[in-house]
C-alpha positions in Angstrom: 0.0 0.0 0.0 1.4 3.3 -1.1 0.4 6.9 -0.8 0.1 9.0 -3.9 3.5 10.6 -3.6 5.2 7.1 -3.1 3.2 5.6 -6.0 4.1 8.5 -8.3 7.8 8.2 -7.4 7.8 4.5 -7.9 6.1 4.8 -11.3 8.2 7.8 -12.4 5.1 10.0 -12.9 3.6 13.1 -11.3 0.8 13.0 -8.8 -1.3 14.9 -11.4 -0.8 12.0 -13.8 -2.2 9.5 -11.2 -5.2 11.8 -10.6 -5.7 12.1 -14.4 -6.0 8.3 -14.8 -8.2 8.1 -11.8 -10.5 10.7 -13.3 -10.6 8.6 -16.5 -11.6 5.6 -14.5 -8.5 3.5 -15.3 -7.4 3.2 -11.7 -9.3 3.4 -8.5 -7.1 3.9 -5.5 -8.7 3.2 -2.1 -9.5 6.3 0.0 -8.8 6.7 3.7 -10.4 10.0 4.4 -8.9 12.3 1.7 -5.8 10.2 1.3 -5.4 8.0 -1.8 -3.9 4.6 -1.1 -2.5 2.6 -4.1 -2.5 -1.2 -3.8 -0.2 -3.5 -5.8 -3.1 -3.9 -8.2 -3.4 -0.2 -8.9 0.4 0.2 -9.4 0.3 -2.8 -11.8 -2.6 -1.2 -13.7 -0.6 2.1 -13.9 2.4 0.2 -15.3 0.2 -1.3 -18.0 -1.3 2.2 -18.7 2.1 3.8 -19.0 3.4 1.0 -21.2 0.3 1.3 -23.4 0.8 5.1 -23.7 4.5 4.6 -24.5 3.6 2.2 -27.3 1.1 4.7 -28.7 -2.2 3.2 -27.7 -5.1 5.6 -26.9 -6.7 5.9 -23.5 -9.8 4.2 -24.9 -7.8 1.2 -26.2 -6.0 1.0 -22.8 -9.3 1.1 -21.0 -10.7 -1.7 -23.1 -7.6 -3.8 -22.4 -7.8 -3.2 -18.7 -11.5 -4.1 -18.7 -10.7 -7.4 -20.4 -8.0 -8.0 -17.7 -10.8 -7.7 -15.1 -13.4 -10.0 -16.8 -11.0 -12.7 -18.1 -9.1 -14.2 -15.2 -7.3 -16.7 -17.5 -6.3 -13.7 -19.8 -7.1 -15.6 -23.0 -9.4 -12.9 -24.4 -7.0 -10.2 -23.2 -4.0 -11.8 -25.0 -6.0 -12.4 -28.2 -7.1 -8.7 -28.2 -3.5 -7.6 -27.4 -2.3 -9.5 -30.5 -4.8 -7.7 -32.7 -4.0 -4.3 -31.2 -0.2 -4.8 -31.4 -0.5 -6.0 -35.0 -2.6 -2.9 -35.9 -0.1 -0.6 -34.1 2.9 -2.2 -35.9 1.1 -1.6 -39.3 0.5 2.0 -38.4 4.1 2.5 -37.3 5.4 0.9 -40.5 3.2 3.2 -42.6 4.5 6.2 -40.6 8.1 5.0 -41.0 7.6 4.7 -44.8 6.2 8.2 -44.9 9.1 9.6 -42.8 11.6 7.8 -45.1 10.0 9.3 -48.2 10.0 12.8 -46.6 13.7 12.4 -45.7 14.5 11.4 -49.2 12.7 14.4 -50.6 14.4 16.8 -48.2 17.8 15.3 -49.0 17.1 15.8 -52.7 16.1 19.4 -52.1 19.2 20.0 -50.0 21.4 18.6 -52.7 19.7 20.7 -55.4 20.1 23.8 -53.3 23.8 23.2 -52.6 24.4 22.5 -56.3 22.6 25.7 -57.2 24.8 27.7 -54.8 27.9 26.1 -56.3 26.7 27.1 -59.8 25.8 30.6 -58.7 28.7 31.8 -56.6 29.1 35.3 -55.2 25.8 35.9 -53.6 25.4 37.0 -50.0 26.2 34.3 -47.4 23.9 33.6 -44.5 25.2 30.7 -42.5 
């Protein structure tokens, strides 16, 4: 059992981040008066949330995954859903990588053309 400050420190997040995910209904720390108490379960859920965010999943997708975790004690449905979501995310990232590589190629070409133009047109003002 951890207080909010200890939980935030252990997870490497701010207390505001913990309150944000509580407001979104993704974690539900126990209350003792006005003090939030984070169990091992809540810390584990936060670790899953943070990993999901780091991997680019939306809050909605993370919420769906956490809901499956609660209703499927054997985790079969959860793991199948995870495979689908991970596959979709990898496809999205590969498309993004392709677009980035194409943009880099275009920028490189523009840079080469601009440098060649400067070589062919010497004597103008220099700015860096």
